[in-house]
VEXTI-44495 format. One record per residue: residue in one letter; x, y, z of N, C-alpha, C in turn. Coordinates in steps of 0.02 Angstrom, whole numbers, plus 50000, padded with zeros to 5 digits. Layout:
aXYZXYZXYZ...
***
This chain:
m500424994050000500005000050000500435006350000v500915006650046501375012350049501775012749985s502015007049962502425006849902502045009549842s501415007449834501025009749777500875017149781f500755019649842500625026849852501235030949833v501835028749856502445032249840502575032249765e502465026549733502575026149661502085030549622k501465030849646500955034749612501095042249618h501355044349675501485051449687502235052749695d502615049449654503345049649663503635056749663r503455060749613503765067349607503605071949666p502965072849686502845077149743503135074549808i503145067949817503445065049877504195066249877h504505065249819505235066449813505405073749829r504995078249802505125085449815505025087049888f504515084149919504415085249991505015082850031l505275077050013505855074250049506485078250037e506525081849980507085086349968507045092550012i506435094850025506335100750067506445099150141l506345092850159506355090850230507025092250265p507615090450237508235091650274508355099050290g508245103450240508345110550252507855113250304t507235111050300506735113250349506925110950419f507155104750424507365101950488507965105850516s508485107050476509085110250501508945117550519w508575121150477508425128150493507985128650555t507535123850565507105123950624507515123150687l507985118350687508395117250747508885122950758i509145125950704509615131550712509255137550742l508645138950719508275144950741507865143850804f507765137550823507355136150882507605139650945p508255139550961508485143051021508355150651018v508305153450957508185160750952507465162350968w506995159750929506295161450943506035157951005g506295151951019506065148351077506255151651143s506805155551142507025158851203506515163951228f506105166651183505605171551203504965168251230w504795162451203504145159451218504195153351263i504685149051249504745142751288505475141551307p505785146151346506495145751360506695139251397h506255136651439506435130451474506505124651426y506075124251375506145118951326506785119751285v506965125951272507605127251238508185124751280a508145125951345508675123651390508745116051390y508165112651392508185105351390508475102951324y508295106251270508555104451203509315105251202i509565110751228510285111951227510655106851270i510395105251329510725100351373510725093551340l510165091551312510135085051277510625084851219f510675090351182511135090451126511855090151150d512015093451205512695093151233512865086051254i512385082551285512495075551304512615071351242f512215072551190512295069051127512995070351098w513215076651102513885078451076514435075151117f514325074551182514805071051225514875063851202y514315060551189514325053651166514685053151099k514525057651052514835057450986515595058450991s515805063051034516515064451042516885058451072a516585055451123516885049651155516935043751107a516395042551070516385037051022516915038050968m516985044250944517475045650893518185044650919a518315047050979518995046451008519175039051019i518725035251048518865028251062518955024350997s518495025450950518535021850886519165023850847a519375030150852519975032350817520595028750844v520625027950910521195024450940521205017150918v520625013950920520575006950899520785006150826s520525010450783520685010150712521415011550700h521695016350736522405018050727522855012150743l522695008650798523095002850817523024997350764k522414996350738522314991350686522674993350622l522674999750607523015002250548523765000850551r524055002250608524775001050616524934993550611a524514989450642524624982150639524544979550568s524044982050533523904979650465524464981750417e524764987550429525314989750387525924985250391k526004981950448526584977650460526454970350439y525824968750428525634961850416525794959750344d525974953450335526144950850268525514948050236w525114952450204524494950450173524604946150111l525154947450076525274943950013525374936450025t525764934750076525874927650091525224924050107d524804927350147524154924350163523714923650101a523724928850059523304928649999523504923049952k524154921849946524394916649900524194909649923k524044908949987523854902350013523124900649999v522744905649979522024904549969521884902449897k521464897449890521284894949823520974900549781g521214901149719520944906149674521374912349669y521934912549705522364918549706522554920649635n522774916049594523024917749527522464919749479k521834918649499521274920349455520984927249469v521164930149526520884936649545521174942149500h520734946649479520954952349439520634958649467h521054963849475520814970049504520774975449450l520184978249443520074983749396520044990249435v520474994949418520505001349454520245006849409i519695010049429519405015549392519665022149421v519965026349378520245032649400519875038349364p519315040749392518965046349359519345052849367t519395056649314519785062849317519485068149271y519525074349293519295079949253519715086049269k520125088149222520555094049228521065093549284e521215087549306521735086849356522425086949323p522915089949356523585090349327523875083349313l524275083049261524595076649243524995073949302s525325078349340525735076049397525305072749451t524695075149460524255072249511524045065249490i523845064449427523635057849403524225052949406t524815055449386525415051249386525585048949456r525525053349505525675051549574525215045949597g524575046349578524105041049597524265034449564i524465034649500524635028449464525275025349493e525745029549512526365027049540526235023049604s525715024849641525565021049702525325013949683l525045013149623524845006549601525455002449581l525965005749555526585002249538526964999849599k526845003049655527175001149717526834995349753q526284992949726525934987449758526374981249759d526344977449814526724971249818526364965549782f525774966949757525364962149720525584962249647d525484956649612525684956049542525304961049498k525684965649467525364970849426525024967949364k525204961949344524884958749287524194956049305q523994956849367523314955249388522934961649405i523194967249381522874973749391522774977149324s522174979549311522034983649252521814990549275v522024995649238521875002549257521455005749202v520925009149223520515012949176520575020349193l520875024249149520915031449157520285034349126a519835036749169519175038949147519155046549140f519295048949079519285056149066518585058349046e518475064949048517865067949024517995070948955e517575069348907517675071848838517655079448836r517265082448880517195089748880517835093348901e518315089648929518955092848946519345094748883g519175091648827519475093648764520155090448751s520575093948714521215091248691521685089548748d521625093048804522065091648861521975084448886a521355082148886521215075348908521545070248862y521495071348798521785066748749522555066848753e522835072748766523565073248772523805069548835k523455070448891523645067048952523555059448944a523015057448912522905050348901523465047248860k523695050748809524235048248767524875047548806i525045052548845525665052448885525645046648936l525085046148971525035041049024524995033948994s524655033148938524615026648906525295024248882n525665028748853526345026948829526805025348887k526725028848942527165027948999527025021449037y526395019649042526205014049085525905008149048k525925008048982525585002848944525844995848958n526474995348979526764988748994526814987449069s526544991949109526614991249182526054987149213f525474986849180524904983249207524634978349155a524174974249177523864969449130523534973149072n523184978449088522844982549037522854989849059m522934994249011522895001449023522365004148975i521775005549002521205007648961521075015048974t520935018748921520735025748928520025026548900t519615030148936518935031548912518815039048914f518365041348871518205048448867517435049048871h517205050648930516485050748943516155056648906p515715055248859515395060648822514825063748862d514625069748844514035072848873513425069248845i513035066248889512455062348868511825065448898a511305065948858510685068948881510425065548944r510175069448990509875067249054510385064149102e511025064749086511545062849134511785068949172v511965067949235512265073249276513025072649270k513345078049250514075077849243514395076749311g514855071849315515185070649378515495063749382k515735062049441516095055849452515655049749441s515035050149463514595044249458514465042249386s514275046949344514135045349274514765043549236n515325046749254515975045149222516175037949237q516125036049300516325029249319515865024049287a515215025649283514745020949252514935019649180y515115024949145515315024349075515965020349070a516445021949112517105018749109517065011249123v516685009349174516655002249193516294998149139k515815001249104515474997749050515944996548991v516365001448977516875000548924517354995048944a517574995049007518034989949031517714983049028k517074982549045516734976149041516724973648969q516584978048922516564976248852517234973448828q517774976848849518444974848825518704968648861l518604968248926518934962948965518494956748974i517864957648986517424952049002517084949248940i516794953548900516434951148841516914948948786r517404953248770517864951548715518394946548736r518684947448794519254943348814519064937848862k518434937348878518154931748918518464931248987m518644936849017518884936649086518294935149132d518434931949189517914929549234517654935249277i517034937149266516744942649305516704941049379r516654934649395516594932549465517254933149504m517804933949468518454934549501518754941449492m518334946349477518584953149465518314957949517t518754961949546518534967349589518594973949552v518224978849576518264985649547518424990449604t518944994449594519134999449644519025006449615s518635010349649518535017349631519075021349667k519535024249628520105027849658520135034949630d520095039749675520185046749654520865047649622a520925052449576521545053349539522145054649584d522035058149640522585059849685522695054449739g522285049349741522335044249793522945039849787e523305038949842523895034749845523745028949892l523655023049864523475017149903524085014249937s523985011449996524515007950031524805002449987p525465001249988525774996049946525484989049957k525144988050013524874981450028524124981050014y523844986149984523114986549978522834980749938f523104979349879522804974249837522944967149862s523484966249899523604959849931523074958649985c522944963850024522444963350077521744962550047l521594966349994520944965849962520844958749933t521374956049902521324949349874521174944149928y521514944649984521394940050040520684940650065n520454946850075519774947950100519254945550049f519374946749986518904944749934518844937049931l519424933649931519414926349924519154922749985t519244925650044519044922250105518334924150128s518034929050095517364931150114516834926350086r516384924150129515834919850106515324923950068h515354930450074514874934850042515234939949997r515724937449959516144942049920515754946049868y515184943549847514784947149797514254951649829l514314952449894513854956849931514244961549977r514844963149958515274967150001515614972949965f515714978350003516174983649984516754983350033w517334985650012517914985950056518174993150058q518284995550118518445002550129519105003550165p519605006650131520225008350166520125014650208v520635016650245520605022750286520835028550243v520385033050226520555038750183520835044350227l521445046450212521785051550252521985057350206f521805063350226521945069250185522615072350205y523145068550193523805070350219524325071650165a524165070650102524685071050050525045077850051n524675083150063524955089950062524835093550128i524755089750181524535092550246525015097850273w525665097350256526155101850285526175108650250r525905109050190525965115450154525315119250147v524745116150164524105119750157524025124750214p523595129850206523465134750259523195131450322a523315134650379523115131850443522375130050448p521905134250424521205132150429521055125650392i521385124750334521285118650295521585112750332r522155113950364522485108550401522035106150459v521705110750493521265108950548520685104550523i520345106850469519785103150443520005096350415s520565096250380520815089950351521015085050405s521295087550459521475083150515520865080050547l520355084150559519735081550588519405076550542s519405078050477519105073450428519495066850426s520155067250430520575061250428520455056750488v520415059850547520295055950608519585053050607w519105056850581518425054250574518425048150529q518765048550472518795042850427519145036950460t519645038350501519985033050538519505029750587a519145033850624518695031350676518135027150647v517835029550592517235026250566517395019350538n518025017950522518205011250497518125005850550s518095007850614517965003050667517225002750686r516825006950654516115007050669515735004050610t515704997450607515394994150550514644995650546d514344997850603513644999850601513545006350562r514075010550559514035016950526514425017050460l514815011950447515275012150391514915011450324v515015016450281514785016350212515385018150169n515445014650113516015016050069516025023450049c516625026250048516695033450038517335034950001s517295038949948517865041849912518265036649874i518635032349910519035027149880518815020449910y518615015749868518335009449894518345004149839s518214997949859518214992349812517584988149822t517404984549770516854979749773516954974749717s516494969949710516564965049656516234967649593m516524965949536516224967749472515534964649465k515454958749492514804955249487514254959149522l514404961749581513894965649617513704971849577l514204975449551514054981349511513644979549449d513834974049418513474972049357512754970049373d512664966749430511984964549449511504970449458v511764976149484511314981749499511334987249445g511734986249393511744991249340512244996849350y512744995749391513295000549401513055006949436w513485012049434513325018449466512755021949428d512355025649465511825029549433512125035549397v511825037549342512105042949301511745049549310d511235049749353510845055749362510935058949430v511495057549463511625060249530512345062649534i512485066849584513175069049597513515064449648p513235063549708513565059049757513525051849732e514105048549728514105041849699514235036349749d514585037849804514805032549849514235029949893f513895034349929513335032149970512775029449926r512685032549867512145030449822512245023249799i512865021449779512975014649754512905009549811f513085011649872512995006949928512255005449939f511845010749945511135009549959510765006649899k511005008049840510715004949781510794997349785t511404995149802511534987949808511204985049871f511204988949925510904986649988510174984749979f509794989049947509074987649937508964982649882a509394982649831509304977749776509444970649800k509894970049849510084963449875509764961949943e509174964749955508754963250013509114964450079g509524969650081509854971550143510454967350162n510694963350116511254958750132511944961650115v511964967750090512604970950072512884974650133d513524973750145513874977150199514544979850175v514834984050217515504986850203515994984050254e516524980950230517044978350275517644983050274p517914984650332518484989150334519134985750313i519554989450279520244987450267520674992650303f521054990350352521444995050392522114996450360l522074999350300522665001750264522485008650237s522975012850230522845019850213522745020950138a522345026050123522285028850056522405036350064i522995038550047523195045550059522955049850001t522605055250017522365059849966522565067049985d522445071649938522605078649950522065082049991a522285086550035521825091350064521685096650012a521135100250018520965105449969521515110649966e521715112349905522265117149897522195120549829s522435126649824522435130149760523075134149754t523075139049709523695142649694523825148549740s523355150249783523455155549832523095153849896y523245157649949522935156350014522175156950010l521935162449981521215163649977520875158449932k521175156949875520885152049829520855145149861s521345143649903521345137149938520755136749986l520605142250021520035142350067519375141650029v519335145049972518735144449930518665137249906n519225134249887519225127249863518975122549918l519185123749980518955119650036518205120450047y517975126650044517255127950054516845124150001e517055124549939516695121349885516715113749892q517275111149916517325103849926516855101649981e516845105450036516395103650092515665104150071k515505109150030514815109950006514625104049962r515095101849920514955096049877514845089749920w515255088849972515155083150016514475083650052a514315089750075513675090650109513085089550062w513205090049996512675088849948512455081549948g512815077349984512585070549993511885070250022v511665075750053510985076050079510465075350023s510665076749961510205076149905509995068849893d510385064249919510225057049913509705054749964d509575058950015509155056650070508445055050047a508195058749998507515057349972507495050349943y508015048449907508065041749878508085036449933f508495037749986508555032950041507885031950076i507535037450089506905037050126506375033350084k506345034850019505865031449976506015023949973k506645022249969506835015149969506645011950036w506735015550090506555012950156505805011650160l505415016050130504685015350131504435009650087t504775008550031504495004049980504824997149978s505404996350010505764989950006505524985250061t504994981850047504694977350096505084970750103n505554969550055505934963350058506554963850102v506674969750131507244970750176506994970850248p507304966950293507084966950363507024974150391f506484975450427506324982250448506884985450488w507134982050539507624985250582508294986150547k508454981550503509084982150466509074988450422k508554989450384508524995250340508425001650381t508065001250437507935007150477508575009850508v508975005350537509605007450568510075010450516r510135007050459510585009450406510385016450382v509755017350368509525023750341509545029150395f509335027450456509305032450509509995035450525i510495031250526511175033750542511405038750490v511265037350426511465042050373511055048450379l510415047850391509995053850398510215058050458e510405054750512510655058450570511255062650552d511745059650518512345063350499512185069050451h511765067650401511605072750351511175078350380f510655076650416510195081750442510525086250493l510985083450534511295087350587511945090750566w512165089550505512795092450481512835099950495p512335104050475512385111150488512175113150559v511835108650594511545110350659512055109950715n512505105150712512965103650767513315109850794w513605113750749514005119550771513585124450810f512995126150784512575131250816512325128850884a512125122550889511865119950952512405119451005v513005117250984513545116251032513895122751051t514015127051002514425133051014514015138851042l513415139951017513025145751038512415144051081g512225137751080511585135751110511465138251181a511935137251226511815138851297511805146251311t512105150251268512125157551280511515161251254i511185158551204510635162051171510045163351218p509775158351254509195159751297509355164851352v509955164551379510145169051432510215176251407l510485177051347510575183751319509925186751294l509495182651265508885185351234508305186051283n508325182451339507775182651387508035183951457p508105190351477508375191951543507975189051600v507315188451591506895185551644507085178251655f507165174451600507375167451605508065166951636a508505171751621509195171651647509205171951723q508675174651754508655175151827508365168951861t508105164351821507825158251850508385153351866v508215148151905508705143051922508965139651860m508505137951813508725134751751509165139451710g508975145851707509365150651669510075151451697q510145151351762510805152151792511225145851785n510895140051784511275133751782511415131251711l511015133551662511115131151594511825132151569p512105138251573512795139051549513295134651586r513205133851651513665129751691513625122451671i513015119851664512935112851644513225111651575s513045116051528513295115351460514055115851457f514325120851492515055121651493515395115551523g515105112851576515405106951608515425100951562i514875099751525514855094151479515345095051422l515345101051393515765102251334516505102751352t516665104851414517355105051435517655098051436t517265093251457517495086251458517655083851387c517295086551338517415084551269518115086451245w518425091451278519105093351258519595087651271l519445083351319519865077551331519845072851271f519255072151242519205067951182519545071251122l519505077951120519865081451067520615080451073a520865080151134521585078951144521775072051117v521345067051128521475060351101521475060551025i520995064050997520945064750924521575068050896l521805073150930522405076750909523025072250910i523075068050961523645063450966523625058350908v523035055650894522965050950839523165054350773d522945060550764523115064250703523865065150696l524195067250750524915068450747525305062050734r525065056450760525415050050750525315047350679q524775049450647524625046850581524915051050525r525035057350538525285061750485525945059450458p526075060850394526735059250366527275063350399k527885061150393528445064750424528485071850397r528765076250437528825083250419529185084050353s528885087850307529185088850241529565095350239e529825096950179530205103150171529755109250178h529105108250176528645113850183528525115750256a528785111850302528645113150373529295113450413t529395119050446529955119750491529815116050556l530325115050596530235111850660529775116050704f529855122650700529425127150739528695126250719k528575125550654527885124650630527605118150656k527995112950657527755106550682527585106850757l528015110250795527905110750867527295114950884t527165120050844526605124550859525955122350825m525995117350783525405115250745524815113250790p524925109950848524345108350890523945114550912l524295120250916523955126450936523455128850884e523525126350822523065128250769522345126250785f522265121250828521595118950844521205124050886i521555129350908521195134950939520715138150889l520895137550825520485140350772519855136250759m519785130650791519265125850773518555128850775p518355132850826517675135550826517515139750764v517995143950743517885148250685517935144150621v518435139850617518545135950556517965131250542t517715127850593517165123150583516515126750565l516435133050589515855136950567515895138350492i516465140950470516535143150400516565137250352f516895131750372517025126350325516645119850340t516205119950389515775114150401515045116250405a514885120650453514185122550463513905126450403l514275131450379514025135650325513965131850259p514455127750238514345123750178513765118950186g513665116450247513105111950259512445115350250i512355121150281511715124650275511635127450204d512185128850170512165130950100511865125350057a512125119250066511875113550027511145111950044h510975112150108510285110750129509795115750099t510005122150101509555127450077509475127050002r510015125749966509965124949893509485119349875l509545113749910509115108049896508385109749913m508285113249968507615115149990507275119749939l507675124149909507405128949861507405126349789g507675120249780507685117349713508235120249669k508735123349699509305126049661509865120849662y509815116049618510235110049620510955111749604l511395108349640512105109549634512385105949573e512825109249537513185106049482513845103349509y514075097949478514695094749502515285099449490r515675100449542516275104549538516855100649567v517355099149525517925095349547518365099549592t518605096549647519065100049691519725101149654e519925107449651520535109049613521145105749644k521595103349601522225100249623522805104449596v523335104849636523925108649615524545104249620
***
């Protein structure tokens, strides 16, 4: 009944669900303002509950980050190749690496490919697809020619594709990868009869540098998994490639993002493939590959397969690093703009929420609690993205400042103290996060003096301002655009 209703009124329901996140976030952001005049006690309860929620989130992140960091270090030392070779089918496994790129410098793409050459796994069991956009013009063809000539004998296959502009497709990573993997299937599976059941597909950003043991570990996990055709594998994505030379605000955001990515790899209840990830070619083929009418591709492909396979798809962590660039440009100001645009594009993942909710409503073949937990966790992260900063940073002060009468009550006098006490404890968790970040960062480069390294922890004093500008504001920007129907166009993060 619900399914037929949603299908019959798909467009208005979809539009309503697009308006919902922005309405929700603006309501919670403005509630302490107007609520302070009319129902200040309820505002106080809201702020205290949110602070307790933030305490839990901070503690969970700190603990999970430590656990993941220890697993990461252990996994880096482990001999995955020897274990993989002992498993039946090792010689039959083939890894297809899709590298979507648009206007990225040749040096950036080369750096990413070089990380594939450093793999301890047999490169003749790895094929690379350089997925260019046709609209890039002659530069794309020139880069393809240079890279093909340079690496044509380094891997089993070196394929180049040029994604054309196709009607009703959204320009971006998702449609580019869908085109590239179909070309690869035509060349490798249909023409050359390679076994689709023994092939993995890795989506790798052009600047991504995979750990030298990544494909050995992936091979072992793929061969030993009883559910290899229902799995994604997720490495730890760290924004550290240029961490020493980017401006301080970018370094703060990139550090927090890196530790978050580290932490979430130990939270399999929250883990969704993101940015750089692997899965089986068979799973992708079964569901029709990435969707071509959306910008966010990673969460979308997970939930597309999750609902198509009756809730049996999961993401398994690989505790090996995938090093990528933090946002950077040719000047200080342009780098900050680049970071803002990147964060806004990530926050645009909220545009997928309408799809997730409709699938939750209509997928009766997926166990209720399994689909509910999966969807709710994503909605929680997306809906609260712009809200967190305002509730945590300003929440306790607003009722007291706007309502002097309430400020004289017992609740009004205690609200700032209670909130301050809870949030002060969170600084202990921030200290843990900072230690994890410092231990994971690459060694000091020529871009960083010893003085800079020693004073770098002090940069986290900027966190309240930096997280407002580069987390809360891009989030509310994305929510508001979606609410008003001003859809975002794909914008690649500039690389230098």
